[in-house]
N, C-alpha and C positions, 0 to 999 in steps of 0.2 A: 324226954329229950330236952336239952337246954335250948333257950331261944336262939343262942348263937348258931347252933347246929341246925335248927329248921331254917334260919335265914341263910346259911350257907348252903344247905341242899337246895332251897328254892332258887337261889342264884345260879348255881350249877346247872338245874334243869332248865332254866329260861334261857341261859346262854347257849347250852347244847341244841335246844329246840330251835333257837334263832338261826343256828349255822347249819341246819340241815340240807338247806337247798343249795349248798356249795360242794356236794359230792359229785365232782367231776374228776376225770383222769388227769386233766391238765392242772388241777389245784390240789392235788394230793399232798405234796409237801407243804404248802401252806395251811391245808386243813389240819395236818399233824401239829403245826406250830400254833394253831388256834386252841386245838383240844388240850394241849400241854399248858397253855397260858390259862385256860378255864380252870384245870385242875389246880393251878396254883392259886387262883382267885378263891375257889372254894376252900382251899387249905388257909388262905389268908383270912377269909372270913371267920374261919372255924377258931384260929388262934389269934384273932384280932390283930394281924400284922399291919404295919403302916404303909407298905408298899403296893396296896391294892390299886390305887390310882395309876401307878406305873404300868401294871399289867393289863389294865384297861386300855390304855393308850396303845399298848403293844398290840392288842387284839384289833383296835381300829385300824392301825397300820396294815396288818395283814388283810383284814377285809377290804380296805380300799385298794390294795394291790391286786386282790382278786377280781374286784370290780373293773380295774384298769385293764387287767389281762383280758377279761371278757369283752370289754368294749373294743380293744385292739383287735381281738379276733373277729368280731363282727365287722369292723372297718376292712380288715384284711379281706374277707369273703366278699364284701360290697365292692371293693376294688377290683377283685378278681372277675366278678360278674360284669362290672363295667367295661372291663379290658376285653371281654369277650365280643362286646358290641353286638348284643343278641338282636336288638332292633334293627341294626344295620344288615345283619344276615337275613332276617325276615323281610326287610325291604327288598334286598337282592333276590330272594326266592319269589316275591310277588312279582317282581319285574321280569325274572326269567320265565315264570309261568305265563305272563302275559305275552312275552315274545314268542314262546312256544305255540301258544294259542293262535296267534296271528300267522305264524309259519305253517301251521297245521291247515287253517282256513285257506290260505294262499295256495299250499299243495293241492288241497281238493280242487280249487278252481282251476288250477293249471291242468290237472289230470282230466277234468271234465273238458275243457276247452281242447285237448289233445284227443278226446274221444277214446280214453284208454280206461277201462274199469279199475279203480282203485281196489286193492285186495289187502288181506290180513298178513299175507307173507312178505309184503313190502317192507324192508327194514326202516325203522324210525329215522336212522342217521341219514337215510337218503332224502328225506323231505327238505332240510334246509339247504342241501346241495343243489337240488333241482330248482328250488325257489331262486337261489343265487345265480344259478345258470340262466334262468329266465329273465332275471333282472338285467344281467349283463350282456346276454346273447340274443334275447328275443324269443318269440314263439316258435318260429320255423326251426330254428337250431334245437331248441329244447324238445320239440316233438320228436325229432330224429334220435336225440339221446334217448328218451322215454322208450320209444319203440325198439331200439337196438338193445338198450341195456337190460330192459325186462324180458325182452323175447330171447336174448342169447345168453345172459348171465343169471339173472334172478331165477326165471322159471325153467331152470335146466331139468334133465330128466329126473335127477334125484328128488326135486321138489315136486314135480308132477306125479311121481310115483307115491309120494305121501298124500297128495290130494286123492288119487286113485284108492289108495287103502282106506282113507276115510269113507269114501263112496261104498266100498265093499263091506265095510263093517255096519252099514246102516241097515237094520233089518226092513225098513220100509222102502229101500231101494232094490230088494232082492229080485224082482221081475226085470228090473232094468240093468242089473249088474253086467250082463254079458255086453249089452249095447255100449255102456259107459267104458268099460275095459278096452273094447274095440276102439273106441273113440280116442283114448288116451295112446294107445299103440298106434292108431293111424296118425295122429299128430306127431309123434316121435318118428315115425316113418315117412312123413311128407304128403300124406294122402289128404290134404287139406280140403279138397273138393267134396270128400266124403264126410270129414269130421264136422265141418260148420253146419250143414244142414241136419245132420243126426244130433247135434248138441242144441240147436235152436228148437228143434221139435221136442227134445227131452225137457227144456226149459218150461215150454208150454204144458208139457205132460205132468210136471211135478207140481205146477201152479194149479191146474184144473183139479188134480187128485187132492191137493190140500184143501180146495174149496169143498169138495164132495165130502171129505172127512170131518173138517171142522166147521163148517157152515151149515145153516139150514136151508136145504134146497128143495123146492116144491118139485112135486111129481112131474116129469115130463119137461121141467125147466131147462131151457138151453142156457149154457154159460157162455155168453157172447164176451167180446174183448173188453167191453165197458165193465162187466162184471169182474172180469179178471183184473183188470187194472184198479179198479176200485178196492178189491180184496187185497191186492198186492200193496197198495199204498197205505191202506187203512191198518191192516192187521200184519203184515210181514215187515215191509220197510217203513217202520214209524219211529225209528230211534234217531233223533236229532242232535244226539251228544257230539261233543267235539271228536271223540275217538271212533264215530260210527261213520260209515261210508254209505248209509242207506239212501240219503237224499241224491248222492251222485248215481248209485246203481239205478235208482228209480228214473232219473232224468234219461240216462243211457237207454234203458229198456223202453220207456214211452216215446222218446224222440228219435232214437236210431233204429233199434230193433222193430218197434212197431210202426216206423215210419211207412206211410202209404205209398203207392206209386200208381201211375196210370200207364196202361200198355201203350208202347209206342213212344213214350216220352222219356226224358232224362231221368235216370234213378239218382235220387239226391242223397241216399243213405248208403255208406259202405257196407253196412251189415242188416239190411232190411229183411226181416223174416218173410214178408209177403213177397218182394221181389225175388228172393232166392228160392223159396219153396214153390212159387209159381212159375220158376224156370224164366224169368225175365232178366235176372242179373247172372251173368256168366263169367264174371271176374272177381267173384268173392273168394276163391279158393288161395288165400294167402296164409302163411304162417302166422302173421300178426292177427288176422280175423280168427283162426282157429284158436289162438291162445286168448283171445278176448272172450270168445264163446265158453271156452272151459272155465274161465274166472268168473264170468257172469253165472253159469251153472252152478259153481262152487259156492258163490256167495249166496245165492238163494238157498242151496241146500244147507249151508251152516245155519241159516235163520229158521228154516223149517225143522231142522233136526232139534234145534233147542224148543220149539213149539210141540214137538212130538213127545218130549219127555215126559209131559203130563197132559194128555189130551183133554181130559175132562176140564181141567183147569183153564186150558187154552179156549175150549168152547165157551166157557163161562165168560172169560175176558172179551171174547168176540161178541157175544151177545150184548155186553154192557156197552160196547162202543157204538152200537146201532142206535 
């Protein structure tokens, strides 16, 4: 092979290799122009033509144009991303999350002040509404709204039947099923004097049962109220996250339901388990108290139902907390 042929082949191979990185759909037309020029360069080198320099300049123009097109594309993408204002959107989301957190905390405080147990069936959109009512109208007005709205509208028969169905489907409540169904039916029929003491007794019943099942109890050990409260707060109502009502239910149970009384003196709690079951309180039979009893029982039911999904695992966790 003559020296001119070798030199021409070498130039053609180097040029083709240097341009292999430009194989993109947006530059196909310019790539064809480059390849055409390369072929002509190789041919020029072979026949020793004088216009090789012009062809090289043509390649440079095409390559520069392709680089400019790529740079323009990146600038366009960059401008588009900046136009989205992602940082601004993230900032708005953070501010919204903080506002929702403040609203949720305030909602919990208001519900606790009103003595109404918060519950998972309460619509999320009601939280900011109630907070706004409280800020504008005050506590007394808001308390009336809470009691009437949740008693008459939110916890209507349809919702209470859903709660009842959950209880019926729990295997560990099979011995209490008849009692609990009667309590729901009694509430819907206005027999509040019967439903309140029944549900308060069942709250204590499932709590003691959970201690016997999940905790280590010594033979002949009596399960006093202090034991019940400690187990409740340590192992059942121990979630302090933003979307949990454990803290509020614990406070209502300890300060309202377990509120003590002295015979012959004024009863300070509207739902004292001791005053009601010992016959001292005769004014407890209201629709509101009956609903509160249902919601407290259901909240504890939900917590225990999760714990019973894996009893052995729950036992280990309880022992680790000691």
